[in-house]
C-alpha positions, 0 to 999 in steps of 0.5 A, spaced: 371 610 147 376 614 152 375 613 159 382 616 162 382 622 166 388 625 170 389 627 177 395 631 177 401 626 175 396 620 175 392 617 169 386 613 171 383 608 166 376 610 168 373 616 173 371 611 178 374 610 185 372 607 192 371 612 197 375 611 203 372 608 209 368 604 205 372 599 202 377 596 207 384 595 204 381 593 198 383 585 199 376 585 203 372 586 196 377 582 191 373 576 191 367 580 188 370 582 182 376 584 179 379 590 182 383 592 176 377 594 173 376 600 177 380 607 176 383 607 183 382 604 190 382 608 196 383 605 202 381 607 209 384 612 213 391 611 215 394 614 221 401 613 224 399 609 230 394 603 230 387 606 232 381 602 235 376 607 233 370 608 237 366 602 241 360 599 238 354 600 237 357 605 231 353 603 225 346 605 224 341 605 218 337 611 217 332 612 211 336 613 205 342 612 208 346 610 214 350 613 220 357 611 222 362 613 228 367 608 226 372 613 229 378 611 224 379 604 226 386 602 222 392 598 223 397 604 223 402 606 218 407 600 219 402 595 218 399 598 212 405 598 208 408 591 211 401 587 211 396 591 206 400 594 201 403 588 197 396 585 196 394 591 192 400 591 188 397 585 184 392 589 181 393 594 175 389 600 178 391 606 182 392 606 189 390 612 193 391 612 201 387 616 205 391 619 211 389 623 218 393 626 223 393 631 229 398 635 226 402 638 220 408 634 222 404 627 222 401 628 216 408 630 213 411 623 216 405 619 213 405 622 206 413 621 206 413 614 208 407 612 203 410 616 197 417 612 199 413 606 199 410 607 192 403 609 193 400 612 187 396 618 190 395 621 197 388 623 200 389 628 206 383 627 210 381 634 213 374 632 214 372 626 219 366 628 223 367 622 228 373 623 232 374 627 238 381 629 235 383 629 228 384 633 222 377 636 221 380 642 224 384 643 218 378 643 214 374 648 217 380 653 218 383 656 211 389 658 214 390 651 217 388 648 211 393 652 207 399 651 212 398 643 212 397 643 204 403 647 203 408 643 208 405 636 205 406 639 198 413 641 199 415 634 202 412 629 196 411 629 189 406 624 189 399 626 187 396 630 192 388 630 194 385 634 199 378 631 202 374 637 204 369 638 210 362 639 208 362 643 214 366 648 211 362 655 210 365 657 203 366 650 200 369 654 193 374 658 198 376 652 201 377 648 194 381 654 192 386 655 198 387 647 197 389 649 189 393 655 191 397 651 196 399 645 191 393 640 191 392 636 185 385 635 186 380 636 192 375 631 194 368 632 197 363 631 200 365 627 207 359 625 211 355 630 215 354 630 222 348 627 224 344 623 230 339 618 231 335 616 238 332 610 240 325 612 243 325 606 248 331 607 251 331 614 250 339 614 248 342 615 242 343 609 237 350 610 237 355 610 242 359 616 240 352 620 240 353 623 233 356 620 227 356 621 219 350 621 215 352 618 208 348 615 202 342 617 198 340 622 203 346 627 202 346 626 194 343 633 193 347 636 198 354 633 195 352 635 188 351 642 190 358 642 193 361 639 188 358 644 183 360 650 187 367 647 188 368 645 180 366 653 179 372 655 184 378 651 181 382 649 175 384 642 178 380 636 178 374 635 183 373 628 185 365 627 187 362 623 192 356 622 197 350 618 195 353 615 189 349 608 188 349 607 180 352 610 174 346 615 173 348 618 180 355 618 177 354 622 171 350 627 175 356 628 179 360 629 173 356 633 169 356 638 175 364 638 175 367 632 177 373 629 174 372 623 178 367 620 182 368 615 189 363 610 191 362 609 198 356 607 202 353 603 196 359 598 197 355 596 203 349 594 200 352 591 193 359 589 194 360 590 186 357 597 186 363 600 184 364 596 178 357 597 176 358 604 176 364 603 171 360 599 166 354 604 167 358 610 165 361 606 159 354 604 157 351 611 157 357 613 153 355 608 148 348 610 148 349 618 147 355 617 142 360 620 147 367 618 145 371 621 151 369 621 158 372 628 159 366 631 154 361 629 160 365 633 165 362 640 167 356 638 161 351 641 166 346 646 162 344 652 166 
């Protein structure tokens, strides 16, 4: 069986990766399984300077999912390159770094530094709903998104992924703008803004009041948006949102995803991403599928 898929100039051994923000810097999960079995590891969002994130409580369980308002806590660019990046070089798997900024120049600086450091791909986070200042403005403004992608594309030759916002009113249109501006792929969806209330204290459960909803509860929405994006562009779509097992992953691929990212499932089962890899391989054997690409856009309507 051939499980290889291509994202720009990057070939992945299989279509399974982790979703940014759910897998730390990779090292945290290395004791549970061989990270080299994954198509790619996507580390948590990196900013130019370290960020402390939001104060607790910043996680809350919900029916069929969870809320998070971590606030993009991370060690910053310099510490990531010095302290975190070397560990992942021990594995034969692609390393994708999610980045965030408040201006085009910040995204460009981050992209160039990480490209020079040898990361395999860069994912532009333009869709995080849990911070008061950040890249989400690029994800809901078509002109701003185009300007951002154009400038980063000029600065680096590294494979470039744009993580789109589920708040976009026209997801296909935003995906097309990213493609026309030079993106090699788009990824979606990020978490959906939501909230929970403690009826005893009459206060929001999260200190940030609202957070991002993820997990199985958002899967039907994510599937629809991936399907719409895949119809609008010729570049690969990376699908995510409630993928808990291989059945979920295959659904996303049938809807048009070239690759899939496992997120919230990592908190429930640290080996979830590996099990998705093994499950896709089992599905291919059971259905006599010789090339994983034959699954992509296989939905019959």
